C-alpha positions as CSV (number, residue, x, y, z in Angstrom):
1,M,36.3,159.7,153.3
2,E,34.8,161.0,150.2
3,E,32.5,159.2,148.6
4,K,33.0,158.1,144.9
5,K,30.8,158.6,141.9
6,E,30.3,158.3,138.2
7,W,31.8,160.7,136.0
8,Y,32.2,161.0,132.5
9,L,35.9,161.6,130.7
10,E,35.8,162.2,126.9
11,Y,39.3,162.7,125.2
12,E,40.0,163.6,121.6
13,I,43.1,161.5,120.3
14,K,46.0,164.0,118.9
15,I,48.9,161.4,118.2
16,N,47.3,157.6,117.8
17,R,50.2,155.8,119.0
18,P,50.5,152.5,120.3
19,G,50.0,151.9,124.0
20,L,47.8,155.1,124.4
21,L,44.8,153.5,126.0
22,G,47.2,151.5,128.0
23,D,48.8,154.7,129.4
24,I,45.5,156.4,130.1
25,S,44.3,153.1,131.9
26,S,47.4,153.0,134.0
27,L,47.0,156.6,135.0
28,L,43.7,156.2,136.1
29,G,44.4,153.1,138.3
30,M,47.4,155.3,139.9
31,L,44.8,157.8,141.0
32,S,42.5,154.8,142.4
33,I,39.9,155.7,139.6
34,N,37.7,152.5,138.4
35,I,36.9,152.0,134.9
36,I,33.2,151.4,134.2
37,T,32.9,151.5,130.6
38,I,35.2,152.5,127.9
39,N,34.0,153.1,123.9
40,G,35.2,154.8,120.9
41,I,33.1,158.0,120.5
42,D,32.9,158.7,116.6
43,Q,36.0,159.0,114.9
44,G,39.0,159.9,117.0
45,S,37.6,160.3,120.4
46,R,37.0,157.9,123.6
47,G,34.5,157.9,126.1
48,L,34.8,156.5,129.9
49,L,32.5,156.3,132.3
50,I,34.9,156.3,135.3
51,L,34.3,156.1,139.5
52,S,36.1,158.3,141.3
53,T,36.2,161.1,143.9
54,K,35.8,164.9,143.2
55,H,39.4,165.0,144.6
56,Q,41.0,162.5,142.4
57,I,39.0,164.1,139.4
58,E,40.6,167.4,139.9
59,R,43.9,165.8,140.2
60,L,43.1,163.9,136.9
61,A,42.2,166.9,134.9
62,L,45.4,168.7,135.9
63,I,47.4,166.0,134.5
64,L,45.4,165.0,131.5
65,Q,45.8,168.5,130.2
66,T,49.7,168.6,130.1
67,M,49.2,165.4,127.8
68,E,50.3,166.1,124.4
69,T,48.8,163.3,123.0
70,I,45.2,163.8,123.4
71,N,42.8,166.8,124.1
72,L,40.5,166.7,127.0
73,V,37.0,167.2,125.9
74,K,34.8,166.6,128.8
75,L,35.0,165.6,132.4
76,R,31.8,166.0,133.9
77,E,29.1,164.1,135.6
78,P,27.5,161.9,133.1
79,T,24.5,163.1,131.1
80,L,21.9,160.8,129.3
81,W,23.6,161.7,126.3
82,D,27.0,160.8,127.6
83,R,25.6,157.3,129.0
84,L,24.5,156.3,125.7
85,A,27.4,157.6,123.5
86,V,29.3,155.2,125.6
87,R,26.8,152.2,125.4
88,H,26.6,153.0,121.6
89,G,29.6,154.7,120.3
90,R,28.2,157.8,119.0
91,Y,25.9,160.8,120.2
92,I,22.8,161.3,119.3
93,Q,22.1,163.7,116.2
94,R,20.2,166.7,117.8
95,D,18.6,169.7,115.7
96,A,21.1,172.4,115.6
97,D,17.8,174.8,116.0
98,D,15.3,173.0,117.9
99,K,16.9,171.3,120.9
100,K,14.0,169.0,121.6
101,T,14.2,167.4,118.2
102,F,16.4,164.4,118.0
103,R,17.0,162.3,114.5
104,F,17.7,158.5,114.0
105,I,18.0,156.2,111.1
106,R,16.7,152.7,110.7
107,D,20.4,151.4,111.2
108,E,20.2,152.9,115.0
109,I,17.0,151.7,116.3
110,G,19.2,150.2,119.0
111,L,20.2,153.5,120.0
112,L,16.9,155.1,119.5
113,V,15.2,152.2,121.9
114,D,18.0,152.9,124.5
115,F,17.1,156.7,124.2
116,M,13.2,156.2,124.2
117,S,13.8,153.5,127.5
118,E,15.4,156.3,129.8
119,I,12.9,158.8,129.2
120,F,10.0,156.2,129.9
121,K,11.8,155.2,133.0
122,G,10.3,158.4,134.9
123,E,7.0,158.4,136.4
124,D,6.1,162.0,135.5
125,H,4.3,163.5,132.7
126,R,6.5,163.3,129.2
127,L,5.1,164.0,125.6
128,I,6.9,162.6,122.9
129,G,6.1,162.9,119.4
130,I,7.9,160.4,116.5
131,R,7.8,161.5,112.8
132,G,8.7,159.2,110.3
133,M,7.5,157.6,106.9
134,P,5.3,154.0,106.9
135,R,6.7,150.9,108.0
136,V,10.3,152.7,109.4
137,G,10.0,151.3,112.4
138,K,8.0,153.7,114.7
139,T,5.8,151.8,116.8
140,E,7.9,149.2,117.2
141,S,10.2,151.2,118.6
142,V,7.9,152.7,121.2
143,V,6.9,148.9,122.2
144,A,10.6,147.7,122.5
145,A,11.6,150.8,124.6
146,S,8.2,150.1,126.7
147,V,9.7,146.8,127.3
148,S,13.1,147.6,128.2
149,A,11.8,150.5,130.7
150,N,9.5,147.6,132.5
151,K,6.4,149.4,131.4
152,R,3.0,148.3,130.1
153,W,2.2,150.2,126.4
154,L,-1.3,150.8,125.5
155,F,-2.4,151.5,122.4
156,V,-5.2,154.5,122.2
157,S,-4.8,154.2,118.2
158,S,-3.0,152.4,115.9
159,T,-2.7,150.5,112.9
160,L,0.6,147.9,113.9
161,L,-2.0,144.8,114.3
162,K,-5.0,146.0,113.1
163,Q,-6.7,149.1,113.3
164,T,-7.5,150.4,117.3
165,I,-9.4,153.0,118.1
166,R,-10.5,153.3,122.1
167,N,-13.0,155.3,123.5
168,N,-12.6,154.6,127.0
169,L,-10.2,152.7,129.4
170,I,-10.7,150.4,132.1
171,E,-9.8,151.1,135.9
172,G,-6.6,149.4,135.7
173,E,-5.4,151.4,132.7
174,Y,-5.1,154.4,134.3
175,S,-1.5,154.3,135.8
176,D,1.9,155.8,135.2
177,K,3.2,152.4,134.6
178,Y,1.8,152.6,131.3
179,V,3.1,154.0,128.1
180,Y,0.2,155.3,125.9
181,I,0.8,155.3,121.8
182,I,-1.6,157.5,120.1
183,D,-1.2,157.6,116.2
184,G,-2.3,161.1,115.4
185,A,-3.3,160.2,111.8
186,V,-5.7,157.7,112.5
187,S,-7.4,159.5,115.4
188,I,-7.9,162.5,113.3
189,R,-9.2,160.0,110.5
190,R,-11.2,157.6,112.6
191,G,-11.8,159.1,116.2
192,N,-15.4,160.4,117.3
193,E,-15.9,162.8,120.1
194,K,-15.7,159.8,122.6
195,H,-12.4,158.9,121.6
196,W,-10.8,162.3,121.5
197,Q,-12.5,163.2,125.2
198,L,-10.3,159.9,126.0
199,I,-7.1,161.6,124.7
200,R,-7.6,164.8,126.4
201,E,-8.2,162.7,129.7
202,I,-4.6,160.7,129.0
203,M,-3.1,163.8,128.1
204,R,-4.0,165.1,131.9
205,L,-2.6,162.1,133.3
206,P,1.1,162.4,134.9
207,A,2.3,159.9,132.7
208,I,4.4,159.1,129.3
209,K,2.4,159.4,126.2
210,V,3.7,158.7,122.8
211,I,2.0,160.6,119.5
212,E,3.1,159.2,116.0
213,H,2.6,161.7,113.2
214,P,2.6,164.7,115.5
215,D,2.3,167.3,112.8
216,L,-0.6,165.8,111.8
217,F,-2.1,165.5,115.3
218,V,-1.3,169.4,116.2
219,A,-3.1,170.4,112.7
220,N,-6.3,169.0,113.8
221,S,-6.7,169.4,117.5
222,E,-6.1,172.1,120.3
223,Y,-2.7,170.8,120.9
224,R,0.6,172.2,120.0
225,L,4.1,171.2,119.0
226,E,5.4,173.6,121.5
227,D,3.6,171.1,124.2
228,F,6.1,168.3,123.3
229,D,9.2,167.5,125.4
230,Y,10.5,165.4,122.9
231,I,10.1,165.3,119.0
232,I,12.1,161.8,117.4
233,E,12.6,161.9,113.9
234,L,13.0,158.1,112.4
235,R,14.4,157.9,108.5
236,N,15.3,154.8,106.8
237,E,18.4,156.9,105.5
238,P,19.9,159.8,106.4
239,G,18.2,162.9,104.0
240,E,14.6,161.4,103.8
241,E,12.0,163.8,103.8
242,I,9.3,163.2,105.8
243,I,6.1,164.1,104.1
244,Y,2.4,164.1,104.6
245,N,0.5,165.0,101.2
246,V,-2.9,165.4,103.1
247,D,-5.9,166.1,101.1
248,R,-8.0,167.9,103.5
249,Q,-11.1,167.8,101.7
250,N,-11.0,164.1,101.5
251,L,-9.2,163.6,104.9
252,F,-12.3,161.4,106.0
253,S,-13.5,160.1,102.7
254,G,-10.5,158.1,101.1
255,N,-8.7,155.3,102.4
256,S,-5.0,156.6,102.8
257,I,-2.9,159.7,104.2
258,D,0.2,159.8,102.1
259,G,0.6,156.0,102.1
260,F,-0.8,155.6,105.6
261,D,-3.5,153.0,104.8
262,Y,-6.7,152.6,107.1
263,K,-8.5,149.9,105.3
């Protein structure tokens, strides 16, 4: 007997009449397809995670394509984006030109945490950059995602509670069970050669690394934006500019970088 597996179904509502969802549910039931999760996806669309055999899915696709009330949009094995869309009711905004850049606003921190958590669950190398103005929730989101992914977090450099600059790790801290968090602005301002040797060590580890302020980080190191697997942008509201007005002449003598206070 063919084994059932998860599929993602998304359809656009063309004629929104009472009982439409009931009709779809009844159709799935008649085909012995189980509904796992259902949610509205943006405006005028619904997404479902379903459990079915490939043969049943092929029959379902033929029937849905004949229905005048809906337009079949997607019927496929679920991607990470599909699962998050069903869970949160919307797709993550992705940069049209740079496919590895994803955009969120502060009201979507729950979605952001879920997104990062799924990335963190991997046990191989992932380099993630996160952009955003001060106090928008960057570090807190990374910590929450680490907890959700059942991983420990380790601040290599940070200003979350107090200024943190690490020059070495103890034996148990070299592990793919950690998410290594590096504040690029703090590291370039306060980091000495030992600190940067540690960063280079960490960058070679098969583990998750998160760099806050990646643009400052790459501008003052041997690393490039091309080295990053994901770039996340977090804004207080849509359209907010993320700007670092760095005075390079006073970079290592003042007390702040564009509002980033390191006293």
